[in-house]
C-alpha positions in Angstrom: -181.9 -247.7 78.7 -179.1 -249.0 80.8 -176.3 -247.5 83.1 -173.5 -249.0 85.1 -171.8 -247.1 87.6 -172.4 -243.9 86.0 -170.7 -245.4 82.7 -173.3 -246.2 80.1 -173.3 -249.7 78.4 -173.6 -247.6 75.2 -170.1 -246.5 76.0 -168.8 -250.1 77.1 -170.2 -251.8 74.1 -168.5 -249.3 71.8 -165.1 -249.9 73.8 -165.7 -253.4 73.4 -166.3 -253.2 69.6 -163.4 -250.9 68.6 -161.0 -253.3 70.9 -162.5 -256.5 69.4 -162.2 -255.3 65.8 -158.4 -254.2 66.3 -157.9 -257.6 67.7 -159.3 -259.4 64.7 -157.4 -257.0 62.2 -154.3 -257.2 64.1 -154.4 -260.9 64.5 -155.1 -261.3 60.7 -152.1 -258.9 60.0 -150.0 -261.2 62.3 -150.6 -264.3 60.1 -148.2 -263.0 57.6 -144.9 -262.8 59.6 -146.3 -265.6 61.9 -148.1 -268.2 59.9 -150.6 -270.4 61.4 -149.0 -273.6 60.1 -147.0 -275.1 62.7 -150.0 -277.7 63.5 -151.5 -278.5 60.1 -149.2 -277.3 57.6 -150.6 -275.6 54.8 -154.0 -276.4 55.9 -153.4 -274.0 59.0 -154.2 -270.9 56.7 -157.7 -272.1 56.5 -157.7 -272.8 60.4 -156.4 -269.3 61.1 -158.8 -267.6 58.8 -161.7 -269.7 60.0 -160.9 -268.7 63.5 -160.8 -264.8 62.5 -163.9 -265.4 60.2 -165.7 -266.7 63.2 -164.7 -264.2 65.4 -165.9 -261.6 62.8 -169.2 -263.2 62.4 -169.6 -262.9 66.1 -168.6 -259.4 66.2 -171.1 -258.3 63.7 -173.5 -260.4 65.5 -172.8 -258.6 68.2 -173.0 -255.1 66.5 -176.4 -256.1 65.3 -177.9 -256.8 68.6 -175.8 -254.7 70.8 -179.0 -252.8 72.5 -180.0 -256.2 74.0 -176.5 -257.2 75.3 -176.3 -256.4 79.2 -173.3 -256.4 81.3 -173.3 -260.3 82.0 -173.1 -261.2 78.5 -170.8 -258.7 77.7 -168.4 -259.9 80.2 -168.8 -263.5 78.4 -168.4 -262.1 74.8 -165.2 -260.4 76.2 -163.7 -263.8 76.7 -164.0 -264.4 72.8 -160.8 -262.2 72.1 -158.2 -264.0 74.2 -159.8 -267.6 73.2 -159.3 -266.4 69.6 -155.5 -265.6 70.2 -155.2 -268.7 72.2 -156.2 -270.5 69.2 -153.8 -268.6 66.9 -150.8 -269.0 69.4 -151.4 -272.8 69.0 -151.8 -272.8 65.2 -148.5 -270.6 65.4 -146.6 -273.3 67.1 -146.4 -271.9 70.7 -144.0 -269.4 72.6 -142.5 -268.1 69.3 -145.5 -266.9 67.7 -146.4 -263.4 68.6 -150.2 -263.5 69.0 -150.1 -263.8 73.0 -148.8 -260.2 72.8 -152.5 -258.9 72.1 -153.2 -260.6 75.3 -151.9 -257.5 77.0 -154.6 -255.3 75.2 -157.2 -257.8 76.1 -156.5 -257.4 79.6 -156.5 -253.7 79.4 -160.1 -253.6 77.7 -161.6 -256.0 80.4 -160.2 -254.1 83.1 -161.3 -250.7 81.7 -165.0 -251.4 82.5 -165.2 -255.3 84.4 -165.6 -254.5 88.2 -162.9 -256.2 90.1 -165.2 -259.2 91.1 -165.7 -260.0 87.3 -162.1 -259.1 86.2 -160.2 -261.6 88.5 -161.7 -264.8 86.7 -161.1 -263.1 83.5 -157.6 -262.3 84.6 -157.0 -265.9 85.6 -158.6 -267.3 82.4 -156.3 -265.1 80.4 -153.3 -266.4 82.3 -154.2 -269.9 81.2 -154.5 -269.2 77.9 -151.2 -267.5 77.9 -149.6 -270.4 79.4 -151.3 -273.3 77.5 -148.2 -273.6 75.1 -146.3 -275.1 78.2 -148.6 -278.2 77.4 -147.9 -278.8 73.5 -144.5 -277.0 72.9 -142.6 -277.3 76.5 -139.7 -274.9 76.7 -138.7 -273.6 80.1 -137.1 -270.3 78.8 -140.4 -269.6 77.0 -142.2 -270.7 80.3 -140.4 -268.4 82.2 -140.7 -265.2 80.1 -144.4 -265.7 79.8 -144.7 -266.0 83.5 -142.5 -262.7 84.0 -144.8 -261.0 81.3 -147.9 -262.3 82.8 -146.8 -260.9 86.3 -146.3 -257.4 85.0 -149.7 -257.4 82.9 -151.7 -258.7 85.9 -150.2 -256.3 88.3 -150.6 -253.0 86.1 -154.1 -254.3 84.9 -155.7 -255.2 88.4 -154.4 -251.7 89.6 -156.4 -250.5 86.4 -159.4 -252.4 87.3 -159.4 -251.3 91.1 -159.0 -247.7 89.9 -161.7 -247.7 87.6 -164.0 -249.2 90.0 -163.2 -246.0 92.3 -164.1 -243.9 89.7 -167.4 -245.6 88.7 -168.3 -245.4 92.6 -167.4 -241.7 92.7 -169.3 -241.3 89.2 -172.2 -243.4 90.8 -172.5 -241.0 94.1 -172.8 -238.2 91.6 -175.9 -239.7 90.2 -177.8 -240.6 93.4 -179.5 -238.7 96.0 -177.8 -239.0 99.5 -181.0 -238.6 101.6 -183.0 -241.3 99.8 -180.3 -243.4 98.2 -182.4 -243.1 95.1 -180.9 -242.3 91.8 -181.2 -238.4 91.2 -182.5 -236.2 88.4 -179.1 -236.2 86.7 -179.2 -240.2 86.5 -182.5 -239.8 84.8 -181.4 -237.1 82.4 -178.2 -239.4 81.5 -180.6 -242.4 80.8 -182.6 -240.8 78.4 -179.6 -240.2 76.3 -179.2 -243.9 75.9 -180.6 -245.7 72.7 -184.2 -247.2 73.9 -186.6 -249.3 72.4 -190.3 -250.0 73.3 -192.9 -247.9 74.9 -192.4 -246.6 78.6 -194.1 -244.5 81.1 -192.7 -241.5 83.1 -194.8 -240.5 86.4 -194.0 -237.5 88.7 -195.1 -237.4 92.0 -195.5 -234.5 94.5 -195.9 -235.1 98.1 -199.2 -233.5 99.4 -199.1 -230.3 101.6 -195.0 -231.3 102.5 -194.1 -227.5 103.3 -196.8 -227.9 106.0 -194.4 -230.9 107.5 -191.3 -228.7 107.5 -192.9 -225.6 108.9 -194.7 -227.6 111.6 -192.1 -230.2 112.5 -188.7 -228.9 111.2 -186.7 -230.0 108.1 -185.5 -232.9 109.9 -188.9 -234.4 110.1 -189.3 -233.6 106.3 -186.1 -235.4 105.3 -187.3 -238.4 107.4 -190.8 -238.4 105.7 -188.7 -238.3 102.2 -186.8 -241.0 103.1 -189.6 -243.2 104.2 -191.7 -242.3 101.1 -188.5 -243.3 98.9 -188.4 -246.8 100.8 -191.9 -247.3 100.1 -191.7 -246.4 96.5 -189.0 -248.7 95.8 -190.3 -251.5 97.9 -193.8 -251.4 95.9 -192.7 -250.7 92.6 -192.3 -253.4 90.0 -189.0 -255.2 89.6 -188.3 -253.3 86.2 -189.6 -249.9 87.3 -186.7 -247.3 88.6 -187.5 -244.8 91.0 -185.9 -241.3 91.2 -185.6 -238.4 93.6 -186.7 -235.5 91.2 -185.9 -232.8 93.5 -187.5 -231.3 96.5 -190.6 -233.4 97.3 -191.1 -234.8 94.0 -190.0 -238.2 93.0 -189.9 -239.5 89.3 -190.7 -243.6 88.4 -189.9 -245.1 85.0 -192.3 -247.8 83.9 -190.5 -249.7 80.9 -193.0 -251.4 78.9 -196.0 -250.2 80.9 -199.1 -250.0 79.1 -201.9 -247.3 80.2 -203.8 -249.7 82.4 -200.6 -251.0 84.0 -199.6 -247.8 84.8 -202.5 -246.7 86.3 -202.7 -249.9 88.5 -199.1 -249.6 89.6 -199.3 -245.6 90.6 -202.6 -246.1 92.2 -200.8 -248.7 94.2 -197.6 -246.9 95.0 -200.2 -244.0 96.2 -202.0 -246.2 98.4 -198.8 -247.6 99.9 -197.3 -244.2 100.7 -200.7 -243.4 102.4 -201.1 -246.3 104.6 -197.3 -246.4 105.6 -195.8 -243.1 105.7 -196.8 -240.6 108.9 -195.8 -237.3 109.9 -194.6 -236.7 113.7 -198.5 -235.8 114.4 -199.2 -239.4 113.0 -201.2 -237.9 110.0 -200.7 -240.0 106.9 -198.1 -238.5 104.4 -199.7 -238.4 100.8 -198.2 -238.4 96.9 -199.8 -237.5 93.9 -199.0 -239.0 90.7 -199.3 -237.7 87.1 -197.7 -239.9 84.2 -197.3 -239.4 80.3 -196.6 -242.4 77.9 -193.9 -242.2 75.2 -191.9 -244.2 72.7 -188.3 -244.5 71.9 -187.8 -241.1 70.1 -189.9 -239.0 72.9 -187.9 -236.6 74.6 -187.6 -236.5 78.3 -188.9 -232.7 78.5 -192.0 -233.5 76.7 -192.9 -236.4 79.1 -192.2 -234.3 82.0 -194.5 -231.3 81.1 -197.3 -234.0 80.4 -196.9 -235.8 83.7 -196.6 -232.5 85.7 -200.0 -231.2 83.8 -201.6 -234.2 84.8 -200.2 -234.2 88.6 -201.2 -230.7 89.2 -204.8 -231.5 87.7 -205.4 -234.5 89.9 -204.0 -232.8 92.9 -206.9 -230.1 92.1 -209.5 -232.6 91.5 -208.4 -235.6 93.4 -209.2 -238.1 90.5 -207.8 -241.3 89.8 -204.4 -242.0 88.4 -205.8 -242.4 84.6 -204.3 -241.1 81.4 -205.6 -237.5 80.4 -207.7 -237.7 77.2 
């Protein structure tokens, strides 16, 4: 389960698959009016078909393992389409071959999801590929024409990349809690809409006697306690765990791949860290009580919440260790 700046990797992968597949189909169609025979004669057909077959194999492999592909790997895979087109441009003879026109859709595809820091080197690489015919098919007019086209392409797609980054930033704000700087309930809901594999544990934690802090010391003091608890939970959780502001004085912790023993150990450590670190204005320790539930890839979020809530309420009443309900 992954998300990037409010845009799920599921959507990004779907966009990449469609764009990549369309590029392969169009490149194959262009071999009829622009045969890849400039370098090897008739053998160029075998080379052109081989390039497209290799791209198709890479695409099918990507589709098969797409759930394991993260943003960095996806960025690397995005390079394959312009490399494919650069090879076809070379096989087609250089400036006169039309394959380089597909570099613009490749740039648009990259700018639609890559943050500017990743899009900049990608755009530079595409520009290098577009200008490579200057090395093997010198033609001043072709070079000047390509530079003019590239200038327009790069201006438009760079602006698009910056615009999309701003949109993703706004989406990220909509999925974060401004007080604690944690992801919010909406982010957790959307995370569970994505495909997932393997077991996971969802924990719900509720601050102990939080209403008394607000009543005795005011809501600003309560807000300070919430922010402090969020910092402790974030710094004390495992590197793969995710902490959310669930609402009010409740927090959620997602522990992917955790066993029952691991969940118990992690949550007991989180409870102890909060109790030892966070104090209200009177100097009294602020406690938190967790309940948790384990599930698999098909377990619904509301089911996990109901189970975790039930255990949390039972533990608040009995002050029992954070062990799994029987």
